[in-house]
C-alpha positions as CSV (number, residue, x, y, z in Angstrom):
1,Q,73.3,102.2,24.6
2,R,76.5,101.2,22.9
3,E,79.4,101.7,25.4
4,I,82.0,104.2,25.3
5,K,85.7,102.9,24.9
6,R,87.8,103.9,27.6
7,H,91.4,105.0,27.2
8,P,94.2,104.9,29.2
9,S,95.6,108.0,30.5
10,L,98.9,109.1,29.8
11,Y,100.3,112.1,31.9
12,L,103.5,114.0,31.0
13,E,105.1,116.6,32.7
14,V,105.5,120.3,31.5
15,C,108.1,122.2,33.3
16,S,108.7,126.0,33.0
17,Q,111.7,127.8,32.3
18,N,111.9,131.5,32.1
19,E,108.1,131.6,32.8
20,E,107.8,129.6,29.0
21,P,106.4,126.3,29.9
22,R,109.0,123.5,28.3
23,L,108.6,119.9,27.7
24,P,111.1,117.8,29.7
25,L,113.2,115.1,27.9
26,H,111.1,112.5,29.6
27,T,107.9,114.4,28.3
28,S,109.6,114.6,24.5
29,I,110.6,110.8,24.3
30,A,107.0,109.6,24.8
31,L,105.5,111.9,22.6
32,F,108.2,110.8,20.0
33,L,107.5,107.2,20.7
34,L,104.0,107.6,20.3
35,S,104.5,109.3,17.1
36,Y,106.6,106.8,16.1
37,C,104.3,103.5,16.7
38,D,101.0,106.0,15.5
39,C,99.8,104.6,18.4
40,K,96.3,106.7,19.7
41,S,95.2,104.0,22.4
42,F,96.2,106.6,25.2
43,K,94.3,109.9,26.3
44,V,97.1,112.5,26.8
45,F,97.5,114.9,29.8
46,L,99.8,117.4,30.0
47,V,100.8,118.1,33.8
48,S,101.6,121.8,34.9
49,T,102.6,123.2,38.2
50,E,101.5,126.3,37.1
51,P,98.4,127.6,35.3
52,G,98.6,127.6,31.9
53,S,97.6,126.1,28.7
54,S,99.9,123.9,26.3
55,Q,98.8,126.4,23.2
56,S,102.7,127.2,23.1
57,L,103.9,123.5,22.5
58,R,101.3,122.6,19.8
59,S,104.4,122.5,17.5
60,Q,105.8,119.8,19.7
61,L,102.6,117.8,20.0
62,S,101.4,115.1,17.2
63,V,98.2,116.4,15.6
64,S,96.8,112.7,15.8
65,L,96.8,113.0,19.8
66,D,93.7,114.1,22.4
67,V,95.7,116.0,24.3
68,T,94.2,117.7,27.6
69,D,95.7,120.4,30.1
70,V,95.5,119.6,34.0
71,Q,97.1,120.8,36.9
72,L,99.0,118.7,39.0
73,E,96.6,119.1,42.1
74,D,93.9,117.8,39.9
75,L,96.1,114.4,39.1
76,P,94.3,111.2,40.4
77,Q,95.8,109.9,43.9
78,L,97.3,107.0,42.6
79,V,99.5,109.2,39.8
80,R,100.0,111.6,42.2
81,G,102.0,109.4,44.3
82,C,104.3,108.4,41.5
83,R,106.8,110.3,39.2
84,L,106.2,111.1,36.1
85,P,105.9,110.0,33.1
86,A,103.0,107.4,34.2
87,V,99.8,106.0,32.7
88,L,96.8,105.0,35.0
89,D,94.6,102.1,33.6
90,E,91.1,102.1,32.4
91,T,90.0,100.7,36.0
92,G,91.6,103.6,37.8
93,S,93.5,101.0,40.2
94,L,96.7,100.5,38.2
95,C,99.6,102.7,37.2
96,R,102.6,102.1,35.3
97,A,105.6,104.6,36.1
98,G,108.8,105.8,35.5
99,L,110.3,106.3,31.7
100,A,111.5,102.8,30.6
101,V,108.0,101.4,32.1
102,V,105.6,103.8,30.7
103,L,107.3,103.4,26.8
104,R,107.4,99.6,27.1
105,H,103.6,99.8,27.8
106,I,103.3,102.4,24.8
107,I,104.8,99.6,22.6
108,N,102.6,96.5,24.0
109,K,99.4,98.5,23.5
110,T,100.6,99.4,20.0
111,L,101.3,95.7,19.6
112,K,97.9,94.9,20.9
113,A,96.1,97.0,18.0
114,D,97.7,96.0,15.2
115,P,100.3,93.2,15.9
116,S,101.3,93.5,12.4
117,R,103.7,96.3,13.3
118,N,107.2,93.9,13.1
119,D,108.8,97.3,13.7
120,V,107.6,97.7,16.7
121,L,108.2,94.8,17.9
122,A,111.5,95.2,17.0
123,L,111.9,98.1,19.4
124,L,111.7,95.6,22.5
125,G,114.8,93.7,21.8
126,F,116.1,90.1,21.6
127,K,113.4,88.2,24.3
128,K,111.4,91.5,24.5
129,T,114.4,92.2,27.4
130,C,115.3,95.9,26.1
131,L,115.3,98.2,29.1
132,K,113.2,95.9,31.2
133,A,115.5,95.4,33.9
134,C,115.1,98.3,36.8
135,A,117.5,101.4,36.6
136,E,118.4,100.1,40.6
137,V,120.0,97.0,39.3
138,S,120.8,97.8,35.6
139,K,123.7,100.0,34.9
140,W,122.7,100.2,31.2
141,T,119.0,101.1,31.9
142,R,120.0,103.6,34.4
143,L,122.8,105.7,32.1
144,C,119.7,105.5,29.7
145,E,116.8,106.5,31.4
146,I,118.1,108.3,33.9
147,G,122.0,109.3,33.4
148,I,121.9,110.8,30.1
149,P,118.6,112.5,30.1
150,S,119.3,114.1,33.7
151,A,123.1,115.1,32.1
152,V,121.1,116.9,28.8
153,E,118.6,118.5,30.7
154,E,121.2,120.3,33.4
155,H,122.8,121.2,29.8
156,L,119.2,122.7,29.0
157,K,118.4,124.1,32.3
158,N,122.4,126.5,31.8
159,P,122.2,127.1,27.9
160,N,125.6,129.4,28.4
161,N,127.7,127.3,30.5
162,H,129.4,125.8,27.3
163,Y,130.8,122.4,28.5
164,Q,134.6,121.8,27.6
165,Q,134.2,118.1,28.4
166,P,130.8,116.3,27.4
167,P,129.1,115.0,30.9
168,L,130.6,111.8,32.0
169,S,127.2,110.2,31.0
170,I,127.8,111.2,27.4
171,L,131.3,109.9,27.2
172,S,129.9,106.2,28.6
173,L,128.0,105.9,25.8
174,E,130.1,107.5,23.4
175,R,132.7,104.6,24.6
176,R,129.9,102.0,24.4
177,L,129.2,103.2,20.5
178,A,132.9,102.3,20.0
179,E,133.1,98.8,21.4
180,P,132.2,95.9,19.2
181,V,129.0,94.4,19.6
182,K,128.1,90.6,20.3
183,V,124.8,89.6,19.3
184,H,122.4,86.8,18.8
185,N,123.8,84.0,16.5
186,D,126.3,86.6,15.1
187,D,128.6,84.2,13.8
188,K,126.8,84.0,10.3
189,I,127.2,87.5,10.1
190,R,130.5,87.7,10.6
191,R,131.2,85.2,8.2
192,Q,129.1,87.2,5.8
193,K,131.7,90.3,6.8
194,L,134.8,88.4,6.2
195,Q,133.7,87.0,2.6
196,E,132.6,91.0,1.8
197,Q,136.1,92.1,3.4
198,R,137.9,89.7,1.2
199,Q,135.6,90.1,-2.1
200,N,136.3,93.7,-1.9
201,Q,140.3,93.0,-1.6
202,K,140.0,91.0,-4.3
203,N,138.1,93.5,-6.5
204,E,140.6,96.4,-5.7
205,S,143.7,94.2,-6.6
206,P,145.6,95.8,-9.3
207,E,144.8,92.4,-11.9
208,G,141.3,91.8,-9.7
209,R,143.0,88.6,-7.8
210,G,142.3,87.9,-4.2
211,I,145.3,89.1,-2.2
212,P,146.6,86.1,-0.3
213,D,146.8,86.5,3.5
214,S,150.2,86.0,3.6
215,E,150.6,89.2,2.0
216,S,148.6,90.9,4.7
217,E,150.8,92.9,7.6
218,P,150.6,90.7,10.6
219,G,148.3,91.3,13.4
220,Q,146.2,93.9,11.0
221,P,142.6,92.9,10.2
222,P,141.3,93.1,6.8
223,Q,139.9,96.9,5.6
224,V,136.6,97.1,7.0
225,C,133.8,97.1,4.8
226,D,131.0,99.5,6.0
227,G,127.7,98.8,5.2
228,L,127.4,95.2,6.4
229,E,126.1,95.9,9.7
230,L,124.0,98.5,8.9
231,R,122.0,96.5,6.0
232,A,121.5,94.1,8.2
233,A,119.5,96.2,10.7
234,L,117.9,98.0,8.4
235,A,116.7,94.6,7.0
236,K,115.1,93.6,10.2
237,L,113.0,96.5,10.0
238,S,111.3,96.0,6.8
239,V,107.3,96.3,8.0
240,D,106.8,93.8,5.2
241,S,109.4,91.5,6.1
242,V,111.1,91.3,2.8
243,P,113.0,88.4,2.7
244,T,117.1,90.1,2.4
245,P,119.0,87.7,-0.7
246,T,121.2,85.6,0.8
247,T,124.4,83.7,-0.3
248,R,126.3,80.8,1.2
249,E,129.7,81.8,2.5
250,N,132.5,79.6,0.4
251,S,134.1,77.0,2.4
252,E,137.6,78.8,2.6
253,I,135.1,81.1,4.9
254,R,133.5,78.4,6.7
255,K,137.2,77.0,7.7
256,V,137.8,80.4,9.5
257,K,137.8,80.0,13.2
258,T,135.5,82.2,15.1
259,T,137.9,83.7,17.4
260,D,139.5,84.9,13.8
261,L,136.0,86.1,12.4
262,P,136.2,90.1,12.0
263,P,134.0,91.9,15.1
264,L,130.9,93.6,14.6
265,E,130.5,97.4,14.5
266,H,128.0,99.2,16.7
267,V,125.0,100.4,14.3
268,F,122.8,101.2,17.0
269,A,122.6,101.5,20.8
270,E,122.5,98.3,22.0
271,G,124.4,96.6,18.8
272,L,123.1,96.0,15.2
273,Y,119.4,96.3,15.4
274,F,117.3,99.6,16.1
275,T,115.3,98.8,20.0
276,L,113.9,101.0,22.1
277,T,117.2,102.5,23.7
278,D,117.5,104.4,20.6
279,V,114.2,106.0,21.2
280,V,114.9,107.1,24.5
281,L,118.4,108.3,23.6
282,L,117.5,110.1,20.1
283,P,115.9,113.3,22.0
284,C,118.5,113.4,24.6
285,I,121.4,113.6,21.9
286,H,119.4,116.0,19.9
287,Q,118.9,118.6,22.2
288,Y,122.7,117.9,23.5
289,L,124.4,118.0,20.3
290,V,122.8,121.0,18.4
291,R,123.8,123.0,21.6
292,A,127.5,121.6,22.4
293,L,129.1,122.1,19.3
294,D,132.6,122.5,21.0
295,T,132.5,118.6,22.0
296,L,131.6,117.6,18.9
297,H,135.1,116.1,17.8
298,Q,134.8,114.2,21.0
299,L,132.1,112.3,19.8
300,P,132.8,110.8,16.7
301,H,130.8,107.5,17.0
302,L,127.9,109.3,18.7
303,L,127.9,111.1,15.7
304,R,128.2,108.3,13.5
305,W,125.2,106.7,15.3
306,Y,123.0,109.9,15.1
307,S,123.3,109.5,11.2
308,R,122.3,106.3,11.2
309,V,119.2,106.8,13.2
310,Q,118.0,108.5,10.8
311,E,118.3,106.3,8.2
312,V,115.7,104.0,10.2
313,P,112.0,104.4,8.7
314,G,109.6,106.3,10.4
315,V,112.1,108.3,12.5
316,L,112.3,111.0,10.6
317,R,108.3,111.3,9.9
318,A,108.2,110.8,13.8
319,A,110.7,113.4,14.4
320,K,108.8,116.4,12.5
321,A,105.6,115.5,14.3
322,C,106.9,116.3,17.1
323,G,108.8,119.5,16.2
324,M,112.8,117.9,16.2
325,A,114.7,119.2,13.5
326,L,117.0,116.4,12.7
327,S,119.7,116.8,10.7
328,I,122.6,115.2,9.3
329,P,125.9,116.3,11.5
330,Q,129.0,117.3,9.9
331,L,131.3,114.2,10.7
332,P,134.6,114.5,11.8
333,T,137.7,114.0,9.9
334,S,138.7,110.6,9.3
335,S,141.6,111.1,11.8
336,G,138.8,112.6,14.2
337,L,137.0,109.0,14.5
338,L,140.1,107.4,15.7
339,G,138.8,109.5,18.7
340,P,139.6,112.6,21.1
341,S,143.1,113.1,21.9
342,A,144.2,112.2,25.3
343,E,143.8,116.0,26.7
344,D,140.6,116.3,25.2
345,N,139.3,113.2,26.7
346,P,138.9,113.0,30.5
347,T,139.3,109.1,30.2
348,S,140.6,108.2,33.5
349,L,137.9,110.6,34.9
350,L,135.1,108.0,33.2
351,E,137.1,105.1,34.5
352,Q,137.4,106.3,38.1
353,E,133.5,107.1,38.3
354,E,132.5,103.9,36.3
355,G,135.1,101.7,38.7
356,Q,133.3,103.0,41.6
357,E,129.5,102.3,40.3
358,M,130.5,99.0,38.7
359,S,133.1,98.0,41.2
360,T,132.7,93.8,41.5
361,Q,132.9,92.2,44.6
362,P,136.4,91.8,46.0
363,P,137.5,87.8,46.2
364,F,136.5,86.1,49.3
365,V,139.0,84.3,51.4
366,G,138.8,82.1,54.5
367,G,135.5,81.6,56.3
368,P,133.4,83.7,58.6
369,R,135.0,83.0,62.1
370,P,137.8,85.4,62.0
371,T,135.3,88.1,61.2
372,M,132.5,86.8,63.6
373,T,135.4,86.9,66.0
374,K,136.4,90.6,65.4
375,L,132.6,91.3,66.0
376,Q,132.7,89.3,69.2
377,E,135.9,91.1,70.7
378,N,134.2,94.4,69.8
379,G,131.3,93.3,72.2
380,I,129.1,92.8,68.9
381,E,126.8,89.6,68.5
382,A,124.3,88.5,66.6
383,A,121.2,89.2,69.2
384,F,117.1,88.4,68.1
385,A,114.3,89.6,69.8
386,P,111.7,86.9,71.0
387,H,108.6,86.6,68.8
388,P,105.8,88.4,70.2
389,C,103.2,86.6,68.7
390,P,104.8,83.2,67.2
391,A,101.3,80.8,67.4
392,W,99.1,84.0,65.5
393,T,97.7,82.8,62.4
394,L,95.0,83.9,59.8
395,P,92.0,81.7,59.4
396,W,93.3,80.4,56.2
397,D,90.0,77.4,56.1
398,S,87.9,80.1,56.0
399,L,89.9,82.7,53.3
400,P,88.7,82.8,50.0
401,G,90.5,80.7,47.7
402,A,92.0,83.3,45.9
403,I,94.1,84.5,48.4
404,N,95.1,81.0,49.8
405,P,98.9,80.2,47.9
406,T,97.7,77.3,47.5
407,E,95.5,78.0,44.8
408,G,98.9,79.1,42.9
409,K,101.1,76.7,40.8
410,M,103.5,76.0,43.5
411,S,103.8,72.9,45.3
412,N,101.3,72.1,48.5
413,I,105.0,72.0,51.0
414,R,105.7,75.3,49.5
415,A,102.6,76.6,49.6
416,A,102.3,75.7,53.4
417,R,105.4,77.5,54.2
418,K,104.0,80.7,51.9
419,R,101.1,80.7,54.3
420,Q,103.7,80.4,57.5
421,Q,105.5,83.5,56.4
422,L,102.5,85.0,55.5
423,N,101.5,84.6,59.2
424,N,104.5,86.4,60.8
425,L,104.6,89.6,58.4
426,V,100.6,89.8,58.4
427,A,100.4,89.3,62.6
428,M,103.3,92.3,62.5
429,V,101.7,94.9,60.0
430,T,98.4,94.3,62.1
431,E,99.8,95.3,65.4
432,L,101.3,98.4,63.7
433,A,98.2,99.1,61.5
434,R,95.3,101.7,62.2
435,P,92.1,102.6,60.1
436,G,92.8,104.9,57.9
437,Y,96.6,103.9,57.2
438,T,98.4,103.5,53.9
439,V,99.8,100.1,53.4
440,V,102.6,99.9,50.7
441,D,103.5,96.4,49.6
442,F,107.1,96.7,48.3
443,C,108.5,94.2,45.5
444,S,105.1,92.3,46.2
445,G,105.4,90.2,42.8
446,T,101.8,88.7,42.2
447,G,100.4,89.9,45.5
448,H,100.6,87.0,48.2
449,V,101.1,89.6,51.1
450,G,99.1,92.5,49.9
451,I,96.3,90.9,48.8
452,V,95.8,89.4,52.3
453,L,96.3,92.8,54.1
454,A,93.7,94.4,51.8
455,H,91.5,91.8,53.0
456,T,92.4,91.5,56.6
457,L,92.7,95.3,56.7
458,P,89.5,96.6,55.1
459,D,89.8,100.2,56.6
460,C,93.3,100.2,55.3
461,Q,94.2,101.5,51.9
462,V,97.1,99.0,50.2
463,I,98.9,99.3,47.6
464,L,101.1,96.7,45.6
465,I,104.2,98.3,43.9
466,E,106.3,95.4,41.7
467,N,108.3,96.0,38.3
468,K,107.2,93.2,36.6
469,E,104.2,93.8,34.8
470,E,102.9,90.3,34.4
471,S,103.4,90.2,38.3
472,L,100.8,92.5,39.1
473,V,98.2,91.7,36.1
474,R,97.8,88.5,37.8
475,A,97.5,90.4,41.0
476,Q,95.0,92.5,40.1
477,S,93.3,89.6,38.5
478,R,93.0,87.9,41.7
479,S,92.2,91.2,43.7
480,A,89.2,91.6,40.9
481,E,88.2,88.1,41.9
482,L,87.9,88.8,45.6
483,G,85.9,91.9,44.9
484,L,88.3,94.3,46.9
485,K,88.3,98.3,46.6
486,N,90.6,99.0,48.7
487,L,93.6,97.8,47.1
488,S,95.8,99.5,44.2
489,F,99.0,98.8,41.8
490,I,101.5,100.3,40.9
491,Q,104.4,98.9,38.4
492,A,107.3,101.5,39.0
493,N,111.0,101.3,39.9
494,L,110.9,102.1,43.7
495,D,112.4,105.4,42.9
496,Y,109.4,106.5,41.2
497,F,106.5,105.7,44.0
498,T,106.7,109.3,46.0
499,G,103.6,109.0,48.2
500,A,102.9,109.1,51.7
501,F,102.3,105.7,53.2
502,H,102.6,104.7,56.9
503,I,104.1,101.2,56.7
504,G,106.5,99.5,54.2
505,V,106.0,95.7,53.9
506,A,108.3,93.1,51.6
507,L,108.7,89.5,51.7
508,H,111.9,88.2,50.7
509,A,113.4,91.5,49.3
510,C,116.4,90.3,47.3
511,G,120.0,91.6,48.5
512,V,119.7,95.6,48.7
513,A,116.1,95.5,47.7
514,T,115.6,95.5,51.6
515,D,118.2,98.4,52.4
516,M,116.0,100.3,49.7
517,V,112.6,99.4,51.1
518,M,113.9,100.4,54.4
519,E,115.3,103.4,53.0
520,H,112.0,104.5,51.3
521,C,110.4,104.1,54.4
522,I,112.9,106.4,56.3
523,Q,112.3,109.0,54.4
524,A,108.5,108.8,54.6
525,R,109.1,108.0,58.5
526,A,106.6,105.0,57.8
527,A,107.4,101.8,59.8
528,F,108.5,98.8,58.2
529,V,108.1,95.1,58.4
530,I,110.9,93.1,56.1
531,S,112.2,89.8,55.3
532,P,115.4,90.1,53.7
533,C,116.9,87.4,51.3
534,C,119.7,87.1,49.4
535,Y,122.2,88.7,51.5
536,G,125.3,86.7,49.1
537,F,123.7,89.8,46.5
538,I,124.5,92.3,48.7
539,Q,126.9,95.0,47.5
540,N,128.0,98.9,47.4
541,A,124.9,100.8,45.7
542,I,124.3,104.0,44.8
543,K,122.6,105.7,47.5
544,F,124.4,103.9,50.7
545,S,127.5,101.5,51.4
546,F,128.5,98.8,53.4
547,P,128.8,98.1,56.5
548,K,125.7,100.8,56.6
549,S,125.8,101.3,60.8
550,K,128.9,103.9,62.8
551,Q,129.6,100.3,64.7
552,F,130.5,97.9,62.0
553,Q,132.1,100.8,60.1
554,E,134.8,101.2,62.8
555,T,135.1,97.6,63.4
556,L,135.0,95.9,59.7
557,T,135.9,96.1,56.1
558,Y,133.7,96.3,53.2
559,K,135.4,93.1,52.2
560,E,134.6,91.3,55.8
561,H,131.0,92.4,55.6
562,M,130.7,91.0,52.2
563,I,132.1,87.5,53.7
564,L,129.3,87.8,56.2
565,C,126.5,88.2,53.3
566,R,128.3,85.2,51.4
567,F,128.2,82.8,54.2
568,A,124.7,84.5,55.3
569,D,123.0,82.5,52.5
570,Q,123.9,79.4,53.9
571,T,120.8,78.3,55.8
572,A,119.8,76.0,53.2
573,V,118.1,72.7,54.9
574,Q,120.1,70.5,52.8
575,L,123.6,71.5,54.9
576,P,125.0,70.6,57.7
577,P,123.4,72.0,61.2
578,D,126.7,73.6,62.0
579,R,127.4,75.6,58.8
580,R,123.7,76.4,58.9
581,L,123.9,77.7,62.5
582,I,127.0,80.1,61.2
583,G,124.9,81.4,58.1
584,K,121.7,82.5,60.9
585,Q,124.6,84.1,62.7
586,C,125.7,85.9,59.8
587,M,122.3,86.9,59.0
588,G,121.9,88.3,62.4
589,L,125.0,89.9,62.0
590,V,123.9,91.6,59.0
591,D,120.5,92.7,60.0
592,L,122.0,93.9,63.1
593,D,124.4,96.4,61.0
594,R,120.6,97.4,59.0
595,S,119.1,97.8,62.4
596,W,121.4,99.9,64.1
597,A,121.9,102.1,60.6
598,A,117.6,103.0,61.0
599,E,118.4,103.5,64.8
600,T,120.4,106.6,63.9
601,H,116.6,107.8,62.3
602,G,115.1,107.7,65.6
603,Y,113.7,103.8,64.7
604,S,113.1,101.3,67.5
605,V,114.1,98.0,65.5
606,L,113.9,94.6,66.6
607,V,115.3,91.7,64.5
608,M,113.3,88.5,65.0
609,T,113.2,85.0,63.6
610,M,109.9,84.3,61.9
611,E,107.7,81.2,63.2
612,P,108.0,78.5,62.9
613,E,111.9,78.6,61.9
614,S,111.4,75.8,59.4
615,C,108.8,78.5,57.5
616,S,111.8,79.6,55.1
617,P,115.9,79.3,55.3
618,K,115.7,82.8,55.2
619,N,113.6,83.7,58.3
620,N,115.0,86.8,59.7
621,M,112.2,89.9,60.1
622,L,113.2,93.2,60.9
623,V,110.4,95.5,62.3
624,G,111.0,99.3,62.9
625,W,109.0,102.1,63.8
626,P,109.5,106.1,63.9
627,P,109.1,107.7,67.4
628,Q,106.8,110.7,65.9
629,N,103.7,108.6,65.2
630,S,102.4,108.2,68.4
631,G,99.9,105.2,66.9
632,L,102.9,103.3,65.5
633,E,103.9,103.2,69.2
634,V,101.0,102.3,70.8
635,G,100.7,99.5,68.5
636,A,104.1,98.4,68.9
637,G,104.3,98.3,72.4
638,Q,102.7,95.1,72.1
639,L,105.7,93.9,70.3
């Protein structure tokens, strides 16, 4: 019999407004990309919380899509634990969740089916990094993936609430589009632009001769010739890769300093070229523009972007298939292109919000000793709980090869230290775990921790969560080699995982990733076993600020806490012993602040050192468990 080819399943949300089904923006964006790519590699499920049919939404669905309605309670368990959109692979064990992750996967599946689609490949941008960084660490990704769609969704939910001012996220995009752009190898394009400007000046002069530079007004650039950037952008989108005519600039142009070349204008959101970011923004901005006519005079660069996007081959076709009636907006007058007036533009408010989000780390002055002395005078000192089982070790010699870190590409010395680190985390999780528990390995990488746990705890379900697709694919391959049935995988930002679990574990979670994992565990009332790392990367984030605990807040400023974080990274073996000792004390103080913050939620927390201490310069370990789970308390009692 011929084997039936299975397709991955794409789950898209359907919401309800005034008792009528509606596609939220994240769903509309995914459907638009499917149409633009002409991708038929997915079985599409429209997920609704209420009984009904998507029949009334058919005008927004491409006729080429294989679409099925499904209720929320009927979703596979792995998908049910994630925010939509989500893709479940053919095996049913790997779920990709979140807008950017899902969209990048749609592009990769399209290219796998048809490698000649250069226009689709171009969506991934320079070095294929467009929207690759997770929203927790990239302010640009957060703006595009979360900020703008959320602001427009709020506008759609309140259609009678006409904004006198555009949302701050829309204004952020407007200001971004007004800035000059830097792109790879832009020197050549800028010289071509200068040559065109001078040629236009020559053609427009009374006698057809060039205007000497000395006659131009000081400090004024030549008249901008609109169109070079757009031509360069559209040329890159040529599916057939037709070579564009090139003209070598003359010697006079080649002598111009790079700093004196004219800047390049934004054509698309990321700069010159049409990328996945534009795909994300188009349905959002379209929905906003058609409902916020009173604010268009404040968004001249956004309107220009909206017009240029429609010139991209395939955009109008894809929009029509999704029921989006794109139109060429009425651009403001030339005076309007200078930007909104001061009273119309809440720039100070925008800059204030961005200043809060993008606050840079303050300059460090002096060493950590004054800060440590200040804490000591207030009765705060680093203290480490004794390790409950310092000699505990996994039976490495009898474990399958695919579990052992020595099977990877790391050196023997590093692999030996990795085994020691795993001994510590697995020992703690084993004490806390009970049959039937779900254990989540956050920031799992290629699965060193999660795969060992799945093998060691066959009666528990283990989930690996990682944002990097390459790492999860390798972990999935190792799992298949071992035949593990209690292991599943999620490629997503931490915020997109919403499922219930009992224990969260993370080995060397960098910077605020440790705090994000702790917060996720506390929200789920789950125990945690975390080894922090990269203390120097700690800084205020959207959901929390530092110091975290009341005791530290009453003693230290944010700047003083940052000094502790900076010197907590001074633990490398190459450093003098006294300096490493100070680094270890700073690590202990930062983690003491974290533990006290967790204790305000009723948690019991131990800060301890992994054994042996030489297993890593970052050898702290935080073990915490909530009070209401008696099973955890029984296991933790031995700790």
